[in-house]
DRENMIMAR-976773 format. One record per residue (C-alpha): residue in three letters; x, y, z; chain; residue number from 1. Coordinates in Angstrom, 2 decimals, decimal comma, m for minus. Example, Ala and Ser with C-alpha at 12.3 -4.5 7.8 and 13.67 -1.06 7.14 Angstrom:
BEGIN
PT   rest        c1        c2        c3   kette    nr
PT    ALA     12,30     m4,50      7,80       A     1
PT    SER     13,67     m1,06      7,14       A     2
This chain:
BEGIN
PT   rest        c1        c2        c3   kette    nr
PT    UNK      6,10     25,94    m15,83       A     1
PT    UNK      2,94     27,83    m14,89       A     2
PT    UNK      5,20     30,42    m12,74       A     3
PT    UNK      7,67     30,97    m15,67       A     4
PT    UNK      4,78     31,47    m18,22       A     5
PT    UNK      2,84     33,65    m16,00       A     6
PT    UNK      5,84     35,88    m15,04       A     7
PT    UNK      6,92     36,66    m18,77       A     8
PT    UNK      3,41     37,28    m19,97       A     9
PT    UNK      3,06     39,80    m17,07       A    10
PT    UNK      6,54     41,57    m17,17       A    11
PT    UNK      6,77     41,69    m21,07       A    12
PT    UNK      3,59     41,22    m22,84       A    13
PT    UNK      4,88     43,27    m25,78       A    14
PT    UNK      7,47     40,64    m26,24       A    15
PT    UNK      5,34     37,95    m25,87       A    16
PT    UNK      2,99     39,33    m28,75       A    17
PT    UNK      5,78     39,85    m31,25       A    18
PT    UNK      7,57     36,30    m30,82       A    19
PT    UNK      3,94     34,62    m31,02       A    20
PT    UNK      2,73     36,27    m33,99       A    21
PT    UNK     m0,33     38,24    m32,40       A    22
PT    UNK     m0,91     41,60    m33,46       A    23
PT    UNK     m1,05     44,43    m31,32       A    24
PT    UNK     m4,59     45,15    m31,13       A    25
PT    UNK     m6,41     46,32    m28,07       A    26
PT    UNK     m8,02     42,80    m27,43       A    27
PT    UNK     m4,45     41,18    m27,48       A    28
PT    UNK     m2,97     43,43    m25,15       A    29
PT    UNK     m6,10     42,61    m22,89       A    30
PT    UNK     m5,65     38,93    m23,28       A    31
PT    UNK     m1,76     38,19    m22,64       A    32
PT    UNK     m2,00     39,69    m19,25       A    33
PT    UNK     m4,85     37,90    m18,42       A    34
PT    UNK     m3,53     34,79    m19,58       A    35
PT    UNK     m0,43     35,45    m17,51       A    36
PT    UNK     m2,26     35,97    m14,34       A    37
PT    UNK     m4,10     32,93    m14,93       A    38
PT    UNK     m0,84     30,79    m15,09       A    39
PT    UNK      0,23     32,34    m12,13       A    40
PT    UNK     m2,73     31,08    m10,10       A    41
PT    UNK     m1,93     27,77    m11,49       A    42
PT    UNK      1,10     27,76    m10,25       A    43
PT    UNK     m0,15     28,97     m6,70       A    44
PT    UNK     m2,43     25,86     m6,45       A    45
PT    UNK      0,16     23,36     m7,77       A    46
PT    UNK      3,00     24,86     m5,25       A    47
PT    UNK      0,64     25,06     m2,28       A    48
PT    UNK     m2,26     22,69     m2,56       A    49
PT    UNK     m2,32     19,27     m1,64       A    50
PT    UNK     m4,78     18,70     m4,32       A    51
PT    UNK     m2,30     18,44     m6,98       A    52
PT    UNK     m4,32     16,51     m9,42       A    53
PT    UNK     m7,31     18,85     m9,32       A    54
PT    UNK     m4,97     21,72    m10,05       A    55
PT    UNK     m3,12     19,60    m12,73       A    56
PT    UNK     m6,55     19,37    m14,72       A    57
PT    UNK     m7,20     23,48    m14,40       A    58
PT    UNK     m3,81     23,55    m16,36       A    59
PT    UNK     m5,34     21,19    m19,06       A    60
PT    UNK     m8,52     23,57    m19,16       A    61
PT    UNK     m6,27     26,62    m19,66       A    62
PT    UNK     m4,38     24,69    m22,50       A    63
PT    UNK     m7,50     24,03    m24,08       A    64
PT    UNK     m8,48     27,52    m23,88       A    65
PT    UNK     m5,16     28,78    m25,30       A    66
PT    UNK     m5,49     26,37    m28,18       A    67
PT    UNK     m8,84     27,55    m28,94       A    68
PT    UNK     m7,46     31,28    m28,96       A    69
PT    UNK     m4,55     30,38    m31,14       A    70
PT    UNK     m6,76     28,66    m33,82       A    71
PT    UNK     m8,81     31,48    m34,32       A    72
PT    UNK     m5,70     33,59    m34,55       A    73
PT    UNK     m4,17     31,47    m37,24       A    74
PT    UNK     m7,58     31,66    m39,56       A    75
PT    UNK     m7,01     35,69    m39,53       A    76
PT    UNK     m3,16     35,79    m39,78       A    77
PT    UNK     m0,80     35,38    m42,91       A    78
PT    UNK      2,91     35,47    m43,65       A    79
PT    UNK      5,66     35,65    m40,79       A    80
PT    UNK      3,09     36,07    m38,35       A    81
PT    UNK      1,37     33,03    m39,37       A    82
PT    UNK      4,44     30,90    m39,32       A    83
PT    UNK      5,12     32,24    m35,65       A    84
PT    UNK      1,75     31,26    m34,40       A    85
PT    UNK      2,09     27,69    m36,03       A    86
PT    UNK      5,21     27,36    m33,98       A    87
PT    UNK      3,63     28,30    m30,83       A    88
PT    UNK      0,42     26,44    m31,26       A    89
PT    UNK      2,80     23,22    m31,70       A    90
PT    UNK      4,73     24,29    m28,62       A    91
PT    UNK      1,27     24,67    m26,47       A    92
PT    UNK     m0,06     21,56    m28,07       A    93
PT    UNK      2,75     19,89    m26,55       A    94
PT    UNK      2,63     21,29    m23,29       A    95
PT    UNK     m1,14     20,14    m23,14       A    96
PT    UNK     m0,12     16,69    m23,68       A    97
PT    UNK      2,34     17,03    m20,95       A    98
PT    UNK     m0,19     18,42    m18,87       A    99
PT    UNK     m2,77     16,01    m19,48       A   100
PT    UNK     m0,42     13,02    m18,74       A   101
PT    UNK      0,43     14,88    m15,40       A   102
PT    UNK     m3,00     15,37    m14,04       A   103
PT    UNK     m3,95     11,66    m15,17       A   104
PT    UNK     m1,12     10,34    m13,31       A   105
PT    UNK     m1,71     12,66    m10,06       A   106
PT    UNK     m5,02     11,94     m9,89       A   107
PT    UNK     m4,35      8,13     m9,94       A   108
PT    UNK     m1,85      8,87     m6,96       A   109
PT    UNK     m4,57     10,65     m4,92       A   110
PT    UNK     m6,84      7,76     m5,13       A   111
PT    UNK     m4,03      5,14     m4,38       A   112
PT    UNK     m2,85      7,45     m1,32       A   113
PT    UNK     m6,70      7,99     m0,21       A   114
PT    UNK     m6,90      4,21      0,83       A   115
PT    UNK     m5,85      3,69      4,68       A   116
PT    UNK     m2,41      1,42      4,63       A   117
PT    UNK     m2,91      0,50      8,12       A   118
PT    UNK     m6,28     m1,57      7,45       A   119
PT    UNK     m5,21     m3,27      4,45       A   120
PT    UNK     m4,81     m1,22      1,23       A   121
PT    UNK     m6,86     m2,49     m1,62       A   122
PT    UNK     m4,88     m1,05     m4,33       A   123
PT    UNK     m1,41     m1,35     m3,23       A   124
PT    UNK      0,57     m0,22     m0,16       A   125
PT    UNK      2,29     m1,01      3,39       A   126
PT    UNK      0,10     m3,10      6,00       A   127
PT    UNK      1,67     m3,19      9,39       A   128
PT    UNK     m0,30     m5,53     11,50       A   129
PT    UNK      0,07     m5,96     15,31       A   130
PT    UNK     m1,40     m8,79     18,04       A   131
PT    UNK     m0,67    m10,02     21,43       A   132
PT    UNK     m1,64    m13,03     23,26       A   133
PT    UNK     m0,71    m14,45     26,61       A   134
PT    UNK      0,50    m18,27     26,50       A   135
PT    UNK      0,82    m20,58     29,89       A   136
PT    UNK      4,12    m21,71     29,24       A   137
PT    UNK      7,58    m20,24     30,08       A   138
PT    UNK      9,09    m17,95     27,60       A   139
PT    UNK     12,03    m20,32     26,97       A   140
PT    UNK      9,51    m22,81     25,59       A   141
PT    UNK      7,44    m20,59     23,59       A   142
PT    UNK     10,45    m19,26     22,04       A   143
PT    UNK     12,08    m22,47     21,18       A   144
PT    UNK      8,75    m23,59     19,22       A   145
PT    UNK      8,45    m20,48     17,25       A   146
PT    UNK     12,18    m20,57     16,65       A   147
PT    UNK     11,87    m23,91     15,06       A   148
PT    UNK     10,30    m21,93     11,88       A   149
PT    UNK      8,59    m25,43     10,59       A   150
PT    UNK      6,29    m25,30     13,33       A   151
PT    UNK      4,80    m22,06     11,89       A   152
PT    UNK      2,28    m23,65      9,64       A   153
PT    UNK      0,78    m25,38     12,32       A   154
PT    UNK     m1,01    m22,33     13,27       A   155
PT    UNK     m0,42    m19,65     10,65       A   156
PT    UNK     m3,52    m20,21      8,15       A   157
PT    UNK     m1,62    m19,09      5,12       A   158
PT    UNK      1,39    m20,98      5,26       A   159
PT    UNK      1,75    m24,52      3,45       A   160
PT    UNK      5,15    m24,88      4,67       A   161
PT    UNK      8,44    m23,22      6,19       A   162
PT    UNK     11,69    m25,16      5,17       A   163
PT    UNK     14,72    m24,56      6,95       A   164
PT    UNK     18,00    m23,82      4,70       A   165
PT    UNK     20,51    m22,51      7,11       A   166
PT    UNK     20,92    m21,25     10,70       A   167
PT    UNK     19,25    m18,12      9,96       A   168
PT    UNK     17,81    m18,91      6,33       A   169
PT    UNK     14,36    m20,68      5,37       A   170
PT    UNK     12,29    m21,03      2,41       A   171
PT    UNK      8,54    m20,12      2,78       A   172
PT    UNK      5,58    m21,52      0,81       A   173
PT    UNK      1,67    m19,81      1,37       A   174
PT    UNK     m1,17    m20,49     m0,31       A   175
PT    UNK     m2,73    m17,79     m2,78       A   176
PT    UNK     m5,49    m16,25     m4,63       A   177
PT    UNK     m6,36    m18,15     m7,72       A   178
PT    UNK     m5,63    m21,82     m6,07       A   179
PT    UNK     m1,69    m21,19     m6,43       A   180
PT    UNK      1,00    m21,21     m3,82       A   181
PT    UNK      3,76    m18,20     m3,38       A   182
PT    UNK      7,05    m18,78     m2,14       A   183
PT    UNK     10,09    m16,94     m1,11       A   184
PT    UNK     13,25    m16,99      1,17       A   185
PT    UNK     13,58    m15,41      4,47       A   186
PT    UNK     16,33    m14,49      6,86       A   187
PT    UNK     16,64    m13,74     10,62       A   188
PT    UNK     18,05    m10,49     11,06       A   189
PT    UNK     18,24    m10,29     14,54       A   190
PT    UNK     17,79    m12,39     17,95       A   191
PT    UNK     17,69    m12,81     21,33       A   192
PT    UNK     17,48    m16,50     22,39       A   193
PT    UNK     14,05    m16,70     24,90       A   194
PT    UNK     13,32    m12,98     24,07       A   195
PT    UNK     12,95    m11,72     20,29       A   196
PT    UNK     13,19    m12,94     16,85       A   197
PT    UNK     13,43    m10,78     13,96       A   198
PT    UNK     13,19    m11,91     10,41       A   199
PT    UNK     12,45    m10,41      6,73       A   200
PT    UNK     12,06    m11,63      3,43       A   201
PT    UNK     14,82    m11,59      0,79       A   202
PT    UNK     15,24    m12,01     m2,96       A   203
PT    UNK     12,35    m11,51     m5,52       A   204
PT    UNK      9,48    m12,37     m2,83       A   205
PT    UNK      6,05    m11,57     m4,74       A   206
PT    UNK      4,52    m10,05     m1,37       A   207
PT    UNK      7,71     m8,58      0,68       A   208
PT    UNK      7,37     m8,98      4,20       A   209
PT    UNK      8,86     m8,53      7,53       A   210
PT    UNK      8,30     m9,31     11,37       A   211
PT    UNK      9,11     m9,14     14,86       A   212
PT    UNK      7,85    m11,50     17,76       A   213
PT    UNK      9,08    m10,83     21,26       A   214
PT    UNK      8,63    m13,13     24,27       A   215
PT    UNK      8,12    m11,22     27,42       A   216
PT    UNK      7,53    m13,05     30,89       A   217
PT    UNK      4,10    m12,25     32,38       A   218
PT    UNK      3,61    m10,96     35,81       A   219
PT    UNK      2,26    m14,34     37,18       A   220
PT    UNK      5,56    m15,70     36,99       A   221
PT    UNK      4,54    m18,49     34,69       A   222
PT    UNK      3,04    m17,29     31,56       A   223
PT    UNK      4,30    m15,49     28,31       A   224
PT    UNK      3,21    m12,49     26,63       A   225
PT    UNK      3,80    m12,93     22,96       A   226
PT    UNK      3,84     m9,57     21,04       A   227
PT    UNK      3,63     m9,61     17,11       A   228
PT    UNK      4,18     m7,19     14,45       A   229
PT    UNK      3,77     m8,12     10,74       A   230
PT    UNK      4,78     m5,55      7,91       A   231
PT    UNK      3,90     m6,77      4,43       A   232
PT    UNK      3,58     m5,00      0,87       A   233
PT    UNK      0,66     m5,30     m1,15       A   234
PT    UNK      1,11     m4,90     m4,84       A   235
PT    UNK     m0,93     m2,59     m6,85       A   236
PT    UNK     m3,50     m3,14     m9,53       A   237
PT    UNK     m5,58     m6,50    m10,03       A   238
PT    UNK     m3,28     m8,62     m8,42       A   239
PT    UNK     m3,07     m6,37     m5,01       A   240
PT    UNK     m6,81     m6,79     m5,16       A   241
PT    UNK     m6,96    m10,09     m5,05       A   242
PT    UNK     m4,37    m10,59     m2,26       A   243
PT    UNK     m6,07     m8,12     m0,27       A   244
PT    UNK     m9,45    m10,05     m0,53       A   245
PT    UNK     m7,56    m13,33      0,06       A   246
PT    UNK     m6,38    m11,85      3,55       A   247
PT    UNK     m9,87    m10,71      4,33       A   248
PT    UNK    m11,41     m7,71      5,15       A   249
PT    UNK     m9,79     m7,30      8,23       A   250
PT    UNK     m6,02     m8,74      8,03       A   251
PT    UNK     m5,89     m7,70     11,77       A   252
PT    UNK     m8,22    m10,36     12,47       A   253
PT    UNK     m6,23    m12,98     10,55       A   254
PT    UNK     m3,42    m12,36     12,98       A   255
PT    UNK     m5,56    m12,55     16,05       A   256
PT    UNK     m6,75    m15,94     14,57       A   257
PT    UNK     m3,07    m16,97     14,19       A   258
PT    UNK     m2,00    m16,43     17,53       A   259
PT    UNK     m5,30    m17,80     19,03       A   260
PT    UNK     m4,42    m20,88     17,31       A   261
PT    UNK     m0,74    m20,82     18,29       A   262
PT    UNK     m1,81    m20,43     22,21       A   263
PT    UNK     m3,74    m23,34     21,70       A   264
PT    UNK     m1,34    m25,72     20,05       A   265
PT    UNK      1,35    m24,71     22,74       A   266
PT    UNK     m1,39    m25,12     25,91       A   267
PT    UNK     m3,43    m28,32     24,37       A   268
PT    UNK     m1,04    m29,74     21,86       A   269
PT    UNK     m3,89    m28,83     18,99       A   270
PT    UNK     m6,04    m26,56     17,57       A   271
PT    UNK     m9,41    m27,25     18,91       A   272
PT    UNK    m12,40    m26,45     16,61       A   273
PT    UNK    m15,94    m26,32     17,76       A   274
PT    UNK    m18,65    m28,79     16,78       A   275
PT    UNK    m20,21    m26,21     14,39       A   276
PT    UNK    m16,83    m25,39     12,73       A   277
PT    UNK    m14,61    m28,35     12,84       A   278
PT    UNK    m13,03    m27,39      9,74       A   279
PT    UNK    m12,52    m23,59     10,38       A   280
PT    UNK    m13,03    m21,60      7,22       A   281
PT    UNK    m14,60    m23,86      4,71       A   282
PT    UNK    m13,10    m22,29      1,83       A   283
PT    UNK     m9,66    m23,20      3,11       A   284
PT    UNK    m10,63    m26,33      4,87       A   285
PT    UNK     m7,67    m24,96      7,34       A   286
PT    UNK     m6,47    m27,24     10,26       A   287
PT    UNK     m9,00    m29,99     10,10       A   288
PT    UNK     m9,19    m30,91     13,68       A   289
PT    UNK    m11,52    m32,93     15,84       A   290
PT    UNK    m14,56    m31,36     17,48       A   291
PT    UNK    m13,86    m29,54     20,78       A   292
PT    UNK    m14,56    m31,76     23,68       A   293
PT    UNK    m16,70    m31,23     26,61       A   294
PT    UNK    m14,63    m30,59     29,72       A   295
PT    UNK    m13,96    m33,69     31,97       A   296
PT    UNK    m15,25    m33,95     35,76       A   297
PT    UNK    m11,75    m33,38     37,06       A   298
PT    UNK    m11,56    m30,08     34,75       A   299
PT    UNK    m14,93    m28,90     35,92       A   300
PT    UNK    m13,78    m29,28     39,28       A   301
PT    UNK    m10,62    m27,25     38,67       A   302
PT    UNK    m12,83    m24,40     37,45       A   303
PT    UNK    m11,29    m21,33     36,35       A   304
PT    UNK     m7,74    m22,41     37,45       A   305
PT    UNK     m7,88    m25,49     35,12       A   306
C-alpha cells in the first residue's frame, strides 16, 4: 500500500490533487510529492527491515499527519472539492485503523519471537529438550523397562499415570498447574526393539508433545547409553506462562533429573533420596522414598567398582 501510494503521488501529483479535492496552490504542489516520498520510505522499511512493528508504527504516524492536513483542508473547502475531501478523509481513516491494527499485531509477534524457545518459551512456542545418561544394565533390559510405558511415572516427575490402550497406543495423565491434571493419548510411531522408541501425542492434547529415546551399548560392553529428545508446544498467554513456570526455570534440568531417577530405578530398584530431602521437591511431594543409606562394609570394600 505504501509503495503504491508513493508511486502515484510522485508520478501523477496533479491527478492526486484533483481527485482528492486539494486545490492547485503552491503549498499543495509541494506537499503531495513529499507525502509520496514518505510513503516510499515506509515501503522500503517494511520490505527490508526485520523490525516490522517499528515501521508499521511509522505508517500510523504518517496517517495521523495526513488526517490532520485533511482536517485543515476541509475547514477551508466547499462544494465539490469538500465532498471529494470528505471521501478521501474517510478512506484515510479506514487505512489508519488497518495500520494501527497491523502495528499492534506486529509488535506483539516481535515480543513473542524474541523469547528463546529452546530454553523454555514463557509466552508460547516450541521447546526441545535433550538429555543423556549411562545405565549399568544391558540395552535390552533398559529398552524393555521403558517400552512398558506404564513404568514411566516411576521416574518422570510430572506423570501421574500412563495406561496402555493398544500395542502402540497409550493414555497419559500428568499433573498440571492449579492442582489439576491434564490427559492425552499418544502413539508409538517408530521403534526398533532394543534400540529406539519414537512417540507423539495424538488428538486434542493440551500440550502437544513428542519424544525419541535411543538405547546404545556403552563402550564397556555392559552399560547402556540412553539418549532422550523431548519436544512440546507451550501455549501462549496466561496458560502458557503457568505451564512454563510449572516446568521450572530450567526445563533441561527437569529432564536430567528424570533420567537420573531412571538410572536409580534400574540400578537400585528405587529412587534414592538424601536425608536432607527425602521427599524430593516438597511442593509436589514427588517420589517419597526412604532416605539414602550409608554404604555397607562390603560395598565400601569394592570401592568405585561397586
